[in-house]
Backbone and ligand atoms as CSV (ligand in chain L), in Angstrom:
chain,resi,resn,atom,element,x,y,z
A,1,MET,N,N,198.531,-17.254,-15.557
A,1,MET,CA,C,198.667,-15.688,-15.405
A,1,MET,C,C,198.575,-14.897,-16.662
A,2,LYS,N,N,199.240,-15.450,-17.619
A,2,LYS,CA,C,199.038,-14.818,-19.157
A,2,LYS,C,C,197.634,-14.681,-19.566
A,3,LEU,N,N,196.658,-15.426,-18.797
A,3,LEU,CA,C,195.304,-15.351,-19.274
A,3,LEU,C,C,194.660,-13.910,-18.709
A,4,PHE,N,N,195.292,-13.472,-17.737
A,4,PHE,CA,C,194.653,-12.241,-17.138
A,4,PHE,C,C,194.376,-11.020,-18.139
A,5,PRO,N,N,195.283,-10.673,-18.842
A,5,PRO,CA,C,195.049,-9.552,-19.717
A,5,PRO,C,C,194.080,-9.959,-20.787
A,6,LEU,N,N,194.031,-11.289,-21.158
A,6,LEU,CA,C,193.172,-11.359,-22.185
A,6,LEU,C,C,191.801,-11.326,-21.657
A,7,LEU,N,N,191.589,-11.831,-20.365
A,7,LEU,CA,C,190.360,-11.823,-19.684
A,7,LEU,C,C,189.786,-10.385,-19.554
A,8,ILE,N,N,190.864,-9.524,-19.291
A,8,ILE,CA,C,190.448,-8.066,-19.140
A,8,ILE,C,C,189.765,-7.570,-20.405
A,9,SER,N,N,190.604,-7.877,-21.475
A,9,SER,CA,C,190.017,-7.364,-22.796
A,9,SER,C,C,188.926,-7.950,-23.235
A,10,LEU,N,N,188.687,-9.088,-22.835
A,10,LEU,CA,C,187.420,-9.851,-23.079
A,10,LEU,C,C,186.188,-9.141,-22.507
A,11,ILE,N,N,186.431,-8.897,-21.134
A,11,ILE,CA,C,185.388,-8.277,-20.306
A,11,ILE,C,C,185.181,-6.798,-20.958
A,12,LEU,N,N,186.224,-6.152,-21.202
A,12,LEU,CA,C,186.049,-4.868,-21.881
A,12,LEU,C,C,185.256,-4.901,-23.201
A,13,PHE,N,N,185.591,-5.949,-23.972
A,13,PHE,CA,C,184.916,-6.132,-25.162
A,13,PHE,C,C,183.487,-6.202,-25.162
A,14,THR,N,N,183.198,-7.200,-24.101
A,14,THR,CA,C,181.669,-7.536,-24.142
A,14,THR,C,C,180.896,-6.373,-23.480
A,15,SER,N,N,181.577,-5.588,-22.427
A,15,SER,CA,C,180.862,-4.595,-21.835
A,15,SER,C,C,180.759,-3.519,-22.879
A,16,CYS,N,N,181.542,-3.342,-23.577
A,16,CYS,CA,C,181.379,-2.172,-24.666
A,16,CYS,C,C,180.371,-2.626,-25.536
A,17,SER,N,N,180.394,-3.925,-26.075
A,17,SER,CA,C,179.389,-4.266,-27.044
A,17,SER,C,C,177.917,-4.424,-26.413
A,18,ASN,N,N,177.983,-4.549,-25.090
A,18,ASN,CA,C,176.623,-4.726,-24.454
A,18,ASN,C,C,176.153,-3.231,-24.399
A,19,ASN,N,N,177.120,-2.353,-24.012
A,19,ASN,CA,C,176.686,-0.989,-24.031
A,19,ASN,C,C,176.007,-0.537,-25.335
A,20,LYS,N,N,176.786,-0.973,-26.238
A,20,LYS,CA,C,176.207,-0.492,-27.766
A,20,LYS,C,C,174.774,-0.871,-27.919
A,21,THR,N,N,174.534,-2.174,-27.467
A,21,THR,CA,C,173.224,-2.658,-27.712
A,21,THR,C,C,172.152,-2.033,-26.773
A,22,ALA,N,N,172.665,-1.697,-25.473
A,22,ALA,CA,C,171.675,-1.201,-24.471
A,22,ALA,C,C,171.350,0.201,-24.790
A,23,GLN,N,N,172.261,1.031,-25.284
A,23,GLN,CA,C,172.281,2.372,-25.563
A,23,GLN,C,C,170.771,2.904,-25.916
A,24,PRO,N,N,170.305,2.336,-27.053
A,24,PRO,CA,C,168.992,3.018,-27.574
A,24,PRO,C,C,167.835,3.008,-26.619
A,25,GLU,N,N,167.878,1.951,-25.762
A,25,GLU,CA,C,166.782,1.688,-24.860
A,25,GLU,C,C,166.879,2.638,-23.604
A,26,THR,N,N,168.193,2.762,-22.986
A,26,THR,CA,C,168.296,3.488,-21.690
A,26,THR,C,C,168.671,4.862,-21.926
A,27,GLN,N,N,169.222,5.191,-22.991
A,27,GLN,CA,C,169.635,6.763,-23.024
A,27,GLN,C,C,168.466,7.572,-23.284
A,28,ILE,N,N,168.372,8.756,-22.550
A,28,ILE,CA,C,167.302,9.842,-22.677
A,28,ILE,C,C,167.806,10.834,-23.699
A,29,THR,N,N,167.399,10.788,-24.681
A,29,THR,CA,C,167.761,11.675,-25.787
A,29,THR,C,C,166.852,13.024,-25.663
A,30,ALA,N,N,167.379,14.049,-26.282
A,30,ALA,CA,C,166.786,15.230,-26.204
A,30,ALA,C,C,165.254,15.127,-26.798
A,31,ASP,N,N,165.354,14.389,-27.701
A,31,ASP,CA,C,163.920,14.098,-28.499
A,31,ASP,C,C,162.833,13.410,-27.503
A,32,SER,N,N,163.548,12.450,-26.837
A,32,SER,CA,C,162.549,11.457,-25.961
A,32,SER,C,C,162.128,12.509,-24.744
A,33,LEU,N,N,162.925,13.262,-24.328
A,33,LEU,CA,C,162.589,14.296,-23.124
A,33,LEU,C,C,161.759,15.169,-23.615
A,34,HIS,N,N,161.634,15.533,-24.727
A,34,HIS,CA,C,160.825,16.520,-25.314
A,34,HIS,C,C,159.420,16.005,-25.274
A,35,LYS,N,N,159.418,14.610,-25.733
A,35,LYS,CA,C,158.138,13.914,-25.938
A,35,LYS,C,C,157.541,13.840,-24.453
A,36,ILE,N,N,158.374,13.352,-23.504
A,36,ILE,CA,C,157.920,13.210,-22.128
A,36,ILE,C,C,157.234,14.505,-21.769
A,37,MET,N,N,158.101,15.593,-21.743
A,37,MET,CA,C,157.814,16.915,-21.185
A,37,MET,C,C,156.399,17.355,-21.932
A,38,ALA,N,N,156.148,17.125,-23.115
A,38,ALA,CA,C,154.994,17.677,-23.995
A,38,ALA,C,C,153.788,16.953,-23.449
A,39,GLN,N,N,154.133,15.654,-23.026
A,39,GLN,CA,C,152.827,14.847,-22.431
A,39,GLN,C,C,152.304,15.188,-21.061
A,40,TYR,N,N,153.332,15.767,-20.308
A,40,TYR,CA,C,152.880,16.124,-18.930
A,40,TYR,C,C,152.784,17.714,-18.638
A,41,ALA,N,N,153.331,18.439,-19.749
A,41,ALA,CA,C,153.122,19.756,-19.620
A,41,ALA,C,C,151.760,20.349,-19.720
A,42,PRO,N,N,151.183,21.478,-19.075
A,42,PRO,CA,C,149.831,21.785,-19.575
A,42,PRO,C,C,149.775,22.410,-20.915
A,43,GLY,N,N,148.677,22.124,-21.471
A,43,GLY,CA,C,148.505,22.680,-22.820
A,43,GLY,C,C,147.870,24.210,-22.737
A,44,LEU,N,N,147.838,24.950,-23.842
A,44,LEU,CA,C,147.539,26.349,-23.877
A,44,LEU,C,C,146.172,26.782,-23.342
A,45,GLY,N,N,145.319,25.665,-23.604
A,45,GLY,CA,C,143.998,25.956,-23.097
A,45,GLY,C,C,144.073,25.961,-21.576
A,46,GLU,N,N,144.729,24.912,-20.992
A,46,GLU,CA,C,144.769,24.742,-19.584
A,46,GLU,C,C,145.551,26.001,-18.917
A,47,ILE,N,N,146.460,26.371,-19.603
A,47,ILE,CA,C,147.198,27.664,-19.025
A,47,ILE,C,C,146.245,28.886,-19.016
A,48,MET,N,N,145.436,28.982,-20.215
A,48,MET,CA,C,144.446,30.174,-20.071
A,48,MET,C,C,143.419,30.097,-19.181
A,49,GLY,N,N,142.951,28.786,-18.740
A,49,GLY,CA,C,142.102,28.539,-17.723
A,49,GLY,C,C,142.716,29.142,-16.331
A,50,GLY,N,N,143.860,29.087,-16.188
A,50,GLY,CA,C,144.537,29.592,-14.880
A,50,GLY,C,C,144.501,31.085,-15.081
A,51,ILE,N,N,144.996,31.487,-16.331
A,51,ILE,CA,C,144.977,33.101,-16.609
A,51,ILE,C,C,143.691,33.721,-16.374
A,52,GLN,N,N,142.564,32.984,-16.697
A,52,GLN,CA,C,141.136,33.431,-16.478
A,52,GLN,C,C,140.888,33.694,-15.103
A,53,THR,N,N,141.223,32.650,-14.135
A,53,THR,CA,C,140.969,32.879,-12.719
A,53,THR,C,C,141.811,33.930,-12.262
A,54,HIS,N,N,142.987,34.041,-12.560
A,54,HIS,CA,C,143.831,35.230,-12.030
A,54,HIS,C,C,143.222,36.611,-12.454
A,55,HIS,N,N,142.675,36.605,-13.749
A,55,HIS,CA,C,142.186,37.696,-14.237
A,55,HIS,C,C,140.982,38.346,-13.288
A,56,ALA,N,N,140.096,37.416,-12.892
A,56,ALA,CA,C,138.938,37.583,-12.163
A,56,ALA,C,C,139.284,37.900,-10.679
A,57,LYS,N,N,140.190,37.095,-10.173
A,57,LYS,CA,C,140.681,37.378,-8.835
A,57,LYS,C,C,141.389,38.840,-8.653
A,58,LEU,N,N,142.098,39.089,-9.734
A,58,LEU,CA,C,142.777,40.510,-9.826
A,58,LEU,C,C,141.603,41.613,-9.745
A,59,TRP,N,N,140.544,41.412,-10.588
A,59,TRP,CA,C,139.485,42.440,-10.608
A,59,TRP,C,C,138.928,42.632,-9.060
A,60,TYR,N,N,138.644,41.586,-8.473
A,60,TYR,CA,C,138.025,41.812,-7.073
A,60,TYR,C,C,138.893,42.197,-6.027
A,61,ALA,N,N,140.272,41.801,-6.272
A,61,ALA,CA,C,141.280,42.299,-5.238
A,61,ALA,C,C,141.230,43.873,-5.616
A,62,GLY,N,N,141.368,44.337,-6.739
A,62,GLY,CA,C,141.630,45.698,-7.044
A,62,GLY,C,C,140.515,46.503,-6.695
A,63,ILE,N,N,139.141,46.123,-7.040
A,63,ILE,CA,C,138.156,46.995,-6.525
A,63,ILE,C,C,137.734,46.955,-5.144
A,64,ASN,N,N,138.529,46.277,-4.351
A,64,ASN,CA,C,138.430,46.126,-2.902
A,64,ASN,C,C,139.527,46.815,-2.211
A,65,ASN,N,N,140.405,47.383,-2.892
A,65,ASN,CA,C,141.574,48.301,-2.576
A,65,ASN,C,C,142.479,47.101,-1.912
A,66,ASN,N,N,142.393,46.038,-2.264
A,66,ASN,CA,C,143.266,44.974,-1.603
A,66,ASN,C,C,144.510,44.752,-2.597
A,67,TRP,N,N,145.522,45.888,-2.436
A,67,TRP,CA,C,146.408,46.063,-3.313
A,67,TRP,C,C,147.460,44.953,-3.178
A,68,LYS,N,N,147.861,44.325,-2.013
A,68,LYS,CA,C,148.560,43.582,-1.897
A,68,LYS,C,C,148.332,42.147,-2.667
A,69,LEU,N,N,147.040,41.812,-2.552
A,69,LEU,CA,C,146.491,40.660,-3.135
A,69,LEU,C,C,146.416,40.977,-4.751
A,70,ALA,N,N,146.161,42.132,-5.051
A,70,ALA,CA,C,146.085,42.519,-6.663
A,70,ALA,C,C,147.470,42.403,-7.152
A,71,GLN,N,N,148.596,42.801,-6.461
A,71,GLN,CA,C,150.007,42.600,-6.773
A,71,GLN,C,C,150.333,41.191,-7.121
A,72,TYR,N,N,149.946,40.358,-6.164
A,72,TYR,CA,C,150.169,38.855,-6.342
A,72,TYR,C,C,149.393,38.230,-7.406
A,73,GLU,N,N,148.177,38.763,-7.664
A,73,GLU,CA,C,147.378,38.202,-8.917
A,73,GLU,C,C,147.973,38.704,-10.287
A,74,ILE,N,N,148.490,39.924,-10.304
A,74,ILE,CA,C,148.978,40.276,-11.606
A,74,ILE,C,C,150.225,39.567,-11.887
A,75,ASP,N,N,151.078,39.234,-10.850
A,75,ASP,CA,C,152.350,38.539,-11.052
A,75,ASP,C,C,152.171,37.173,-11.424
A,76,GLU,N,N,150.983,36.480,-10.912
A,76,GLU,CA,C,150.767,35.177,-11.240
A,76,GLU,C,C,150.233,35.251,-12.634
A,77,LEU,N,N,149.451,36.129,-13.009
A,77,LEU,CA,C,148.956,36.171,-14.466
A,77,LEU,C,C,150.209,36.295,-15.437
A,78,LYS,N,N,151.070,37.198,-15.003
A,78,LYS,CA,C,152.208,37.498,-16.041
A,78,LYS,C,C,153.013,36.116,-16.258
A,79,GLU,N,N,153.130,35.359,-14.882
A,79,GLU,CA,C,153.965,34.148,-14.661
A,79,GLU,C,C,153.418,33.061,-15.850
A,80,ARG,N,N,152.177,33.081,-15.787
A,80,ARG,CA,C,151.454,32.174,-16.856
A,80,ARG,C,C,151.613,32.317,-18.031
A,81,PHE,N,N,151.674,33.679,-18.391
A,81,PHE,CA,C,151.924,34.110,-19.951
A,81,PHE,C,C,153.349,33.513,-20.195
A,82,VAL,N,N,154.273,33.866,-19.408
A,82,VAL,CA,C,155.785,33.580,-19.535
A,82,VAL,C,C,155.726,32.197,-19.819
A,83,GLN,N,N,155.149,31.315,-18.852
A,83,GLN,CA,C,155.058,29.898,-18.811
A,83,GLN,C,C,154.507,29.308,-20.349
A,84,ALA,N,N,153.577,30.014,-20.682
A,84,ALA,CA,C,153.095,29.664,-22.015
A,84,ALA,C,C,154.187,29.853,-23.149
A,85,THR,N,N,154.909,30.748,-23.089
A,85,THR,CA,C,155.918,31.082,-24.123
A,85,THR,C,C,157.008,30.177,-24.010
A,86,GLN,N,N,157.259,29.544,-22.784
A,86,GLN,CA,C,158.296,28.494,-22.450
A,86,GLN,C,C,157.822,27.197,-22.879
A,87,ILE,N,N,156.440,26.979,-22.712
A,87,ILE,CA,C,156.102,25.527,-22.963
A,87,ILE,C,C,155.654,25.265,-24.341
A,88,GLU,N,N,154.696,26.299,-24.753
A,88,GLU,CA,C,154.028,26.059,-25.929
A,88,GLU,C,C,154.845,26.627,-27.156
A,89,THR,N,N,155.934,26.243,-27.285
A,89,THR,CA,C,156.990,27.031,-28.332
A,89,THR,C,C,156.499,26.588,-29.740
A,90,GLU,N,N,155.660,25.660,-29.899
A,90,GLU,CA,C,155.223,25.254,-31.341
A,90,GLU,C,C,153.937,25.927,-31.703
A,91,ARG,N,N,153.337,26.534,-30.904
A,91,ARG,CA,C,151.923,27.289,-31.082
A,91,ARG,C,C,152.284,28.567,-31.523
A,92,PRO,N,N,151.745,28.935,-32.809
A,92,PRO,CA,C,152.170,30.206,-33.410
A,92,PRO,C,C,151.444,31.266,-32.429
A,93,GLU,N,N,150.430,31.183,-31.748
A,93,GLU,CA,C,149.724,32.183,-31.148
A,93,GLU,C,C,150.532,32.789,-30.057
A,94,VAL,N,N,151.381,32.151,-29.510
A,94,VAL,CA,C,152.229,32.536,-28.377
A,94,VAL,C,C,153.214,33.683,-28.727
A,95,LYS,N,N,153.511,33.869,-29.976
A,95,LYS,CA,C,154.258,34.902,-30.419
A,95,LYS,C,C,153.701,36.195,-30.113
A,96,MET,N,N,152.237,36.295,-29.951
A,96,MET,CA,C,151.663,37.494,-29.475
A,96,MET,C,C,151.640,37.846,-28.199
A,97,ILE,N,N,152.159,36.917,-27.392
A,97,ILE,CA,C,152.043,37.061,-25.935
A,97,ILE,C,C,152.858,38.392,-25.436
A,98,PRO,N,N,153.869,38.754,-25.944
A,98,PRO,CA,C,154.735,39.981,-25.595
A,98,PRO,C,C,153.839,41.258,-25.678
A,99,MET,N,N,152.865,41.172,-26.500
A,99,MET,CA,C,152.052,42.460,-26.704
A,99,MET,C,C,151.136,42.655,-25.379
A,100,MET,N,N,150.979,41.628,-24.548
A,100,MET,CA,C,150.291,41.709,-23.322
A,100,MET,C,C,151.106,42.509,-22.267
A,101,TYR,N,N,152.505,42.313,-22.402
A,101,TYR,CA,C,153.142,42.916,-21.248
A,101,TYR,C,C,152.966,44.276,-20.822
A,102,SER,N,N,152.722,45.185,-22.083
A,102,SER,CA,C,152.591,46.587,-21.574
A,102,SER,C,C,151.184,46.785,-20.737
A,103,SER,N,N,150.202,45.974,-21.285
A,103,SER,CA,C,148.875,46.166,-20.521
A,103,SER,C,C,149.101,45.548,-19.083
A,104,ILE,N,N,149.835,44.642,-19.030
A,104,ILE,CA,C,150.218,43.870,-17.669
A,104,ILE,C,C,150.732,44.938,-16.857
A,105,ASP,N,N,151.801,45.736,-17.404
A,105,ASP,CA,C,152.677,46.739,-16.724
A,105,ASP,C,C,151.806,47.998,-16.139
A,106,SER,N,N,150.752,48.243,-17.113
A,106,SER,CA,C,149.836,49.238,-16.646
A,106,SER,C,C,149.036,49.106,-15.398
A,107,VAL,N,N,148.586,47.810,-15.380
A,107,VAL,CA,C,147.761,47.418,-14.170
A,107,VAL,C,C,148.623,47.355,-13.111
A,108,ALA,N,N,149.941,46.843,-13.071
A,108,ALA,CA,C,150.793,46.852,-12.132
A,108,ALA,C,C,151.187,48.047,-11.507
A,109,ASN,N,N,151.321,49.229,-12.533
A,109,ASN,CA,C,151.604,50.565,-11.981
A,109,ASN,C,C,150.438,51.069,-11.336
A,110,ALA,N,N,149.158,50.776,-11.779
A,110,ALA,CA,C,147.940,51.402,-10.951
A,110,ALA,C,C,148.041,50.779,-9.436
A,111,ILE,N,N,148.550,49.397,-9.498
A,111,ILE,CA,C,148.359,48.881,-8.136
A,111,ILE,C,C,149.451,49.538,-7.250
A,112,HIS,N,N,150.508,49.750,-7.902
A,112,HIS,CA,C,151.738,50.313,-7.143
A,112,HIS,C,C,151.291,51.736,-6.648
A,113,ASN,N,N,150.404,52.341,-7.605
A,113,ASN,CA,C,149.986,53.835,-7.166
A,113,ASN,C,C,148.724,53.783,-6.255
A,114,LYS,N,N,148.091,52.609,-5.992
A,114,LYS,CA,C,146.966,52.407,-5.337
A,114,LYS,C,C,145.822,53.287,-5.984
A,115,ASN,N,N,145.836,53.429,-7.127
A,115,ASN,CA,C,144.853,54.375,-7.846
A,115,ASN,C,C,143.797,53.591,-8.553
A,116,MET,N,N,142.514,53.705,-7.919
A,116,MET,CA,C,141.487,52.994,-8.294
A,116,MET,C,C,141.033,53.207,-10.027
A,117,ASP,N,N,140.943,54.466,-10.205
A,117,ASP,CA,C,140.554,54.975,-11.553
A,117,ASP,C,C,141.562,54.488,-12.649
A,118,GLN,N,N,142.741,54.508,-12.327
A,118,GLN,CA,C,143.929,54.010,-13.102
A,118,GLN,C,C,143.759,52.442,-13.217
A,119,PHE,N,N,143.464,51.666,-12.141
A,119,PHE,CA,C,143.227,50.463,-11.963
A,119,PHE,C,C,142.246,49.774,-12.845
A,120,LYS,N,N,141.064,50.567,-12.778
A,120,LYS,CA,C,139.976,50.285,-13.573
A,120,LYS,C,C,140.227,50.307,-15.107
A,121,SER,N,N,140.779,51.465,-15.439
A,121,SER,CA,C,140.977,51.778,-16.858
A,121,SER,C,C,142.160,50.763,-17.469
A,122,ALA,N,N,143.068,50.558,-16.676
A,122,ALA,CA,C,144.122,49.432,-17.222
A,122,ALA,C,C,143.640,48.143,-17.156
A,123,PHE,N,N,142.599,47.820,-16.264
A,123,PHE,CA,C,142.028,46.456,-16.268
A,123,PHE,C,C,141.274,46.397,-17.607
A,124,HIS,N,N,140.569,47.428,-18.136
A,124,HIS,CA,C,139.653,47.184,-19.126
A,124,HIS,C,C,140.650,47.137,-20.294
A,125,LEU,N,N,141.694,47.805,-20.505
A,125,LEU,CA,C,142.648,47.792,-21.520
A,125,LEU,C,C,143.304,46.256,-21.388
A,126,LEU,N,N,143.473,45.715,-20.444
A,126,LEU,CA,C,144.142,44.231,-20.249
A,126,LEU,C,C,143.022,43.162,-20.981
A,127,THR,N,N,141.759,43.483,-20.558
A,127,THR,CA,C,140.783,42.705,-20.847
A,127,THR,C,C,140.565,42.799,-22.531
A,128,ALA,N,N,140.616,44.060,-22.938
A,128,ALA,CA,C,140.527,44.308,-24.460
A,128,ALA,C,C,141.790,43.455,-25.062
A,129,SER,N,N,143.007,43.343,-24.361
A,129,SER,CA,C,144.067,42.837,-25.142
A,129,SER,C,C,143.830,41.177,-25.077
A,130,CYS,N,N,143.297,40.675,-24.147
A,130,CYS,CA,C,142.946,39.266,-24.162
A,130,CYS,C,C,142.092,38.980,-25.480
A,131,ASN,N,N,141.003,39.838,-25.508
A,131,ASN,CA,C,140.191,39.499,-26.720
A,131,ASN,C,C,140.711,39.848,-28.079
A,132,SER,N,N,141.839,40.794,-28.146
A,132,SER,CA,C,142.197,40.951,-29.412
A,132,SER,C,C,143.096,39.899,-30.000
A,133,CYS,N,N,143.931,39.344,-28.995
A,133,CYS,CA,C,144.609,37.960,-29.170
A,133,CYS,C,C,143.575,36.840,-29.599
A,134,HIS,N,N,142.573,36.720,-28.867
A,134,HIS,CA,C,141.652,35.571,-29.439
A,134,HIS,C,C,141.103,35.717,-30.671
A,135,ALA,N,N,140.892,37.023,-31.075
A,135,ALA,CA,C,140.214,37.353,-32.435
A,135,ALA,C,C,141.253,37.016,-33.562
A,136,ALA,N,N,142.547,37.548,-33.169
A,136,ALA,CA,C,143.530,37.476,-34.157
A,136,ALA,C,C,143.939,36.010,-34.584
A,137,ASN,N,N,143.520,35.130,-33.612
A,137,ASN,CA,C,144.028,33.647,-33.735
A,137,ASN,C,C,142.612,32.805,-33.747
A,138,ASN,N,N,141.577,33.333,-34.440
A,138,ASN,CA,C,140.380,32.606,-34.663
A,138,ASN,C,C,139.745,31.766,-33.321
A,139,PHE,N,N,139.960,32.507,-32.342
A,139,PHE,CA,C,139.225,32.236,-31.020
A,139,PHE,C,C,138.439,33.193,-30.459
A,140,GLU,N,N,137.929,33.998,-31.502
A,140,GLU,CA,C,137.018,35.165,-31.119
A,140,GLU,C,C,135.746,34.869,-30.356
A,141,PHE,N,N,135.379,33.485,-30.312
A,141,PHE,CA,C,134.296,32.896,-29.480
A,141,PHE,C,C,134.649,32.894,-28.165
A,142,ASN,N,N,135.839,32.962,-27.807
A,142,ASN,CA,C,136.366,32.992,-26.229
A,142,ASN,C,C,136.242,34.492,-25.798
A,143,VAL,N,N,135.255,35.071,-25.409
A,143,VAL,CA,C,135.078,36.462,-25.134
A,143,VAL,C,C,135.298,36.588,-23.545
A,144,ILE,N,N,136.186,37.362,-23.166
A,144,ILE,CA,C,136.505,37.680,-21.852
A,144,ILE,C,C,135.948,39.111,-21.564
A,145,THR,N,N,135.312,39.082,-20.379
A,145,THR,CA,C,134.637,40.457,-19.851
A,145,THR,C,C,135.063,40.801,-18.405
A,146,ILE,N,N,134.548,41.914,-17.938
A,146,ILE,CA,C,134.789,42.339,-16.610
A,146,ILE,C,C,133.964,41.434,-15.754
A,147,PRO,N,N,134.484,40.805,-14.796
A,147,PRO,CA,C,133.678,39.715,-13.985
A,147,PRO,C,C,132.495,40.461,-13.226
A,148,THR,N,N,131.522,39.928,-13.204
A,148,THR,CA,C,130.330,40.415,-12.425
A,148,THR,C,C,130.066,39.613,-11.126
A,149,ALA,N,N,130.816,38.703,-10.897
A,149,ALA,CA,C,130.746,37.984,-9.570
A,149,ALA,C,C,132.073,37.304,-9.150
A,150,PRO,N,N,132.413,37.233,-8.005
A,150,PRO,CA,C,133.701,36.673,-7.602
A,150,PRO,C,C,133.856,35.157,-8.220
A,151,PRO,N,N,135.023,34.998,-8.676
A,151,PRO,CA,C,135.327,33.637,-9.324
A,151,PRO,C,C,135.210,32.391,-8.397
A,152,VAL,N,N,135.257,32.668,-6.921
A,152,VAL,CA,C,135.305,31.491,-6.078
A,152,VAL,C,C,134.430,32.120,-4.827
A,153,SER,N,N,134.029,31.158,-3.940
A,153,SER,CA,C,133.030,31.811,-2.794
A,153,SER,C,C,134.096,31.260,-1.472
A,154,ASN,N,N,135.226,30.694,-1.780
A,154,ASN,CA,C,135.902,30.463,-0.524
A,154,ASN,C,C,137.208,31.300,-0.435
A,155,GLN,N,N,137.187,32.597,-1.050
A,155,GLN,CA,C,138.237,33.452,-0.761
A,155,GLN,C,C,137.836,34.846,-0.312
A,156,ASP,N,N,138.370,35.588,0.612
A,156,ASP,CA,C,137.994,36.850,0.848
A,156,ASP,C,C,138.650,38.061,0.101
A,157,PHE,N,N,138.071,38.754,-0.631
A,157,PHE,CA,C,138.931,39.578,-1.536
A,157,PHE,C,C,139.119,40.951,-0.740
A,158,LYS,N,N,138.568,41.055,0.345
A,158,LYS,CA,C,138.434,42.381,1.219
A,158,LYS,C,C,139.757,42.364,2.076
A,159,VAL,N,N,140.465,43.581,2.122
A,159,VAL,CA,C,141.704,43.814,2.873
A,159,VAL,C,C,141.319,43.184,4.459
A,160,LYS,N,N,142.361,42.464,4.865
A,160,LYS,CA,C,142.074,41.805,6.213
A,160,LYS,C,C,142.506,42.999,7.249
A,161,GLN,N,N,141.564,43.346,8.125
A,161,GLN,CA,C,141.735,44.368,9.073
A,161,GLN,C,C,142.700,43.971,10.222
L,1,HEC,C1,C,148.805,35.467,-27.073
L,1,HEC,C2,C,147.362,35.221,-27.403
L,1,HEC,C3,C,146.398,35.191,-26.324
L,1,HEC,C4,C,146.403,36.138,-25.391
L,1,HEC,C5,C,147.202,37.345,-25.126
L,1,HEC,C6,C,145.244,35.743,-24.436
L,1,HEC,N1,N,144.804,34.524,-25.012
L,1,HEC,FE1,FE,143.340,33.292,-24.135
L,1,HEC,N2,N,143.652,32.036,-25.507
L,1,HEC,C7,C,144.262,32.081,-26.730
L,1,HEC,C8,C,144.280,30.777,-27.457
L,1,HEC,C9,C,145.067,30.638,-28.625
L,1,HEC,C10,C,143.281,29.975,-26.786
L,1,HEC,C11,C,142.916,28.677,-27.161
L,1,HEC,C12,C,143.783,27.729,-26.499
L,1,HEC,C13,C,143.486,26.169,-26.811
L,1,HEC,O1,O,142.585,25.741,-26.296
L,1,HEC,O2,O,144.265,25.572,-27.301
L,1,HEC,C14,C,142.768,30.747,-25.700
L,1,HEC,C15,C,141.957,30.473,-24.969
L,1,HEC,C16,C,141.427,31.030,-23.714
L,1,HEC,C17,C,140.398,30.519,-22.877
L,1,HEC,C18,C,139.575,29.257,-23.075
L,1,HEC,C19,C,140.168,28.078,-22.178
L,1,HEC,C20,C,139.259,27.072,-21.616
L,1,HEC,O3,O,139.518,25.991,-21.585
L,1,HEC,O4,O,137.948,27.519,-21.517
L,1,HEC,C21,C,140.376,31.430,-21.808
L,1,HEC,C22,C,139.313,31.445,-20.724
L,1,HEC,C23,C,141.295,32.517,-22.092
L,1,HEC,N3,N,141.893,32.239,-23.187
L,1,HEC,C24,C,141.424,33.571,-21.296
L,1,HEC,C25,C,142.367,34.540,-21.637
L,1,HEC,C26,C,142.554,35.847,-20.620
L,1,HEC,C27,C,141.460,36.038,-19.445
L,1,HEC,C28,C,143.539,36.516,-21.228
L,1,HEC,C29,C,143.844,37.809,-20.979
L,1,HEC,C30,C,144.249,38.056,-19.491
L,1,HEC,C31,C,143.847,35.791,-22.429
L,1,HEC,N4,N,143.126,34.712,-22.522
L,1,HEC,C32,C,144.860,36.154,-23.260
L,1,HEC,C33,C,145.356,33.089,-26.865
L,1,HEC,C34,C,145.523,34.127,-26.000
């Protein structure tokens, strides 16, 4: 019976020392988590591809007076910019993203007012802001324009009657 406490301390000792050797392999550190996330998170170029689609869909929703869809698209577009600031924390370009928010808000205002002239001029301003960031960051060859054709053929941009 006297052996019992000894046995307990022996078990404790071995499990503790086992723990010590197992720790580096099993513990998820902030560093490894960051590496895993960086591997699976979309890159800035991918996020921009999404933004490009929302930009084009927003235009077709707006010019069709489809204000509900336009509201949806401007919200999605803004969400992608916010996502870029959260994911791409090490890219210096993302520091310029907040400059987009005022032109995004102008488009949202026009949508709220259901005002076509206001929408068109706010959309032009938004597009110019895309290009000024590209120009400021040596991506001036990525030129964004007012779309001349719907970005997809499998979506109806007209208001459903
Ligand atoms: C804060 C700066 C910034 C703003 C604002 C910005 N972009 Fe970009 N954009 C970039 C950078 C940087 C890249 C290059 C990313 C890369 O490939 O790593 C890029 C790349 C792109 C690309 C190329 C992606 C590809 O794979 O072909 C498109 C398209 C694009 N942006 C669209 C837009 C649109 C549309 C807007 C406005 C609604 C916009 N961008 C606003 C910084 C910006």
